ZAMARGU-4260 file (C-alpha; in steps of 0.2 Angstrom, whole numbers, plus 5000, padded with zeros to 4 digits):
<rodrens>
0) 5000/5000/5000 | 5007/5017/4996 | 5010/5029/5011 | 4998/5042/5004 | 4984/5029/5004
5) 4988/5023/5022 | 4989/5041/5028 | 4971/5044/5021 | 4965/5028/5029 | 4972/5034/5046
10) 4964/5051/5045 | 4948/5045/5040 | 4947/5033/5055 | 4954/5045/5067 | 4945/5060/5063
15) 4930/5053/5073 | 4941/5055/5088 | 4953/5069/5084 | 4954/5085/5073 | 4961/5083/5056
20) 4978/5091/5060 | 4979/5079/5077 | 4975/5064/5066 | 4988/5069/5053 | 5001/5072/5066
25) 4997/5055/5075 | 4999/5047/5058 | 5017/5053/5056 | 5022/5049/5073 | 5017/5031/5069
30) 5026/5031/5053 | 5042/5037/5060 | 5040/5024/5075 | 5036/5010/5064 | 5048/5012/5049
35) 5058/5028/5052 | 5049/5038/5037 | 5042/5054/5037 | 5032/5066/5026 | 5045/5067/5012
40) 5043/5048/5010 | 5023/5050/5008 | 5026/5064/4995 | 5038/5053/4985 | 5024/5039/4984
45) 5034/5027/4993 | 5024/5010/4998 | 5024/4999/5014 | 5024/4981/5016 | 5019/4982/5034
50) 5000/4985/5032 | 4995/4973/5045 | 5006/4981/5058 | 4999/4998/5054 | 4981/4991/5055
55) 4984/4984/5072 | 4991/5000/5078 | 4976/5009/5070 | 4964/4997/5080 | 4972/5003/5096
60) 4972/5021/5091 | 4953/5019/5087 | 4949/5013/5104 | 4955/5030/5111 | 4973/5024/5117
65) 4985/5039/5116 | 4999/5037/5103 | 5012/5041/5116 | 5007/5025/5126 | 5009/5015/5110
70) 5026/5022/5106 | 5030/5024/5124 | 5038/5041/5121 | 5034/5059/5123 | 5045/5074/5121
75) 5046/5087/5136 | 5057/5102/5136 | 5067/5094/5122 | 5070/5078/5133 | 5064/5061/5127
80) 5052/5054/5141 | 5048/5036/5143 | 5028/5035/5146 | 5016/5021/5149 | 4999/5020/5158
85) 5007/5022/5175 | 5010/5040/5172 | 5001/5055/5164 | 5007/5061/5146 | 5017/5077/5148
90) 5007/5092/5142 | 5016/5106/5131 | 5007/5119/5143 | 5017/5112/5158 | 5033/5116/5148
95) 5029/5135/5152 | 5028/5131/5170 | 5046/5124/5169 | 5051/5139/5159 | 5045/5151/5172
100) 5055/5143/5186 | 5071/5142/5176 | 5070/5160/5171 | 5069/5165/5189 | 5081/5153/5198
105) 5099/5156/5192 | 5108/5151/5209 | 5110/5133/5216 | 5094/5128/5224 | 5086/5113/5232
110) 5070/5109/5222 | 5056/5096/5226 | 5043/5090/5212 | 5028/5085/5221 | 5017/5072/5211
115) 5032/5069/5199 | 5024/5055/5188 | 5036/5053/5173 | 5048/5064/5181 | 5048/5076/5167
120) 5046/5092/5177 | 5060/5087/5189 | 5072/5081/5175 | 5069/5097/5164 | 5073/5107/5179
125) 5089/5097/5182 | 5094/5100/5164 | 5092/5118/5167 | 5099/5119/5183 | 5113/5106/5184
130) 5121/5112/5200 | 5105/5111/5209 | 5098/5097/5220 | 5083/5090/5212 | 5071/5078/5219
135) 5054/5071/5214 | 5041/5061/5225 | 5026/5052/5221 | 5012/5040/5228 | 5015/5028/5216
140) 5029/5015/5215 | 5026/5011/5197 | 5027/5029/5192 | 5043/5032/5202 | 5049/5017/5192
145) 5046/5026/5176 | 5054/5043/5183 | 5069/5033/5187 | 5071/5025/5170 | 5069/5043/5162
150) 5083/5049/5174 | 5094/5036/5168 | 5089/5037/5150 | 5093/5056/5150 | 5109/5054/5162
155) 5102/5067/5175 | 5104/5065/5193 | 5088/5067/5202 | 5082/5058/5217 | 5065/5051/5216
160) 5056/5044/5232 | 5039/5038/5237 | 5028/5051/5248 | 5010/5054/5251 | 5008/5073/5252
165) 4992/5072/5260 | 4999/5062/5275 | 5018/5063/5275 | 5029/5079/5280 | 5041/5086/5267
170) 5058/5092/5272 | 5064/5109/5269 | 5067/5115/5251 | 5070/5132/5242 | 5057/5128/5229
175) 5042/5117/5228 | 5034/5114/5211 | 5019/5103/5209 | 5006/5099/5195 | 4994/5090/5207
180) 4976/5082/5204 | 4965/5096/5201 | 4950/5089/5190 | 4934/5086/5200 | 4924/5070/5196
185) 4910/5080/5190 | 4920/5086/5176 | 4923/5069/5168 | 4910/5071/5156 | 4920/5085/5147
190) 4935/5076/5145 | 4942/5067/5130 | 4940/5048/5129 | 4958/5045/5126 | 4962/5053/5144
195) 4948/5047/5154 | 4949/5029/5148 | 4968/5027/5148 | 4977/5039/5159 | 4980/5036/5178
200) 4965/5043/5188 | 4974/5046/5204 | 4985/5058/5195 | 4970/5067/5187 | 4956/5068/5199
205) 4952/5075/5216 | 4937/5074/5227 | 4922/5085/5222 | 4920/5091/5239 | 4937/5100/5240
210) 4945/5102/5222 | 4959/5113/5231 | 4964/5099/5243 | 4982/5096/5236 | 4986/5115/5234
215) 4980/5119/5252 | 4990/5104/5259 | 5006/5109/5250 | 5004/5128/5254 | 5001/5124/5273
220) 5017/5113/5273 | 5028/5127/5267 | 5021/5141/5277 | 5032/5151/5288 | 5047/5145/5278
225) 5057/5153/5264 | 5050/5141/5252 | 5043/5147/5235 | 5030/5137/5227 | 5025/5135/5209
230) 5009/5126/5203 | 5000/5121/5188 | 4981/5125/5191 | 4964/5122/5184 | 4957/5137/5176
235) 4941/5134/5185 | 4947/5136/5202 | 4959/5151/5200 | 4948/5164/5210 | 4944/5152/5224
240) 4962/5146/5226 | 4968/5164/5225 | 4956/5170/5238 | 4960/5156/5250 | 4979/5159/5249
245) 4977/5178/5252 | 4966/5174/5267 | 4980/5163/5274 | 4993/5176/5271 | 5001/5170/5256
250) 5007/5182/5242 | 5001/5175/5224 | 5007/5178/5207 | 4998/5171/5192 | 5003/5167/5173
255) 4993/5162/5159 | 4996/5148/5147 | 4998/5150/5128 | 4980/5148/5126 | 4977/5164/5137
260) 4970/5154/5152 | 4977/5158/5169 | 4985/5141/5173 | 5002/5145/5183 | 5004/5150/5200
265) 5018/5156/5212 | 5016/5158/5230 | 5027/5164/5245 | 5023/5168/5263
</rodrens>
């Protein structure tokens, strides 16, 4: 089968789940992963003899399985990051949080990434601040195994350890960074099938009764210290979170993501 026809097949099937541009991008990711071929090979009219392989992958994609879980790779801040169903897929927006921290922290610092998942934030910070002491913690042992694998793969010295931030106490750090669970269960109906059916729910969802639970816990742990904390947040809770922090005596600073949504927060006390 010619690659052009294969591309048309992929887009036709995947457009039921994705926009055209997303379906096209997924096809080229798979093309590179399976045969190390790219758009030029499609334009030149090359063919493939691996049609059965492509059809099997297409079935997985049609079920909603994210392409990153099929290839086991995502790129975050120019780092190759191994991912599987035990960790969230790194989002491009989160790179902006890393960039914000790197733009402000120019000296040796001791940093903890809470809820590290794949380790992408901690590893990107270590790459940008090589003389700093970077650690990452998570409640999931399987996620920590992924994070350690990524540290070895990228030859970056980051300490990953198990910790439940809701019950355990953290040590003193100069910087805390966290992209904690912040999606209320009642928001599930708004989510894309590939996220809801495949990505780990403990890393996504928080109890409807207190969607700010993790932010409050982390903030209270760094109270009365010289720690600066950076967060990724939900656009739906910015006002309530900001008001709670101010009432508790914190100073807050917000930044918007590239969609113009207020998503990133820095707090000091």
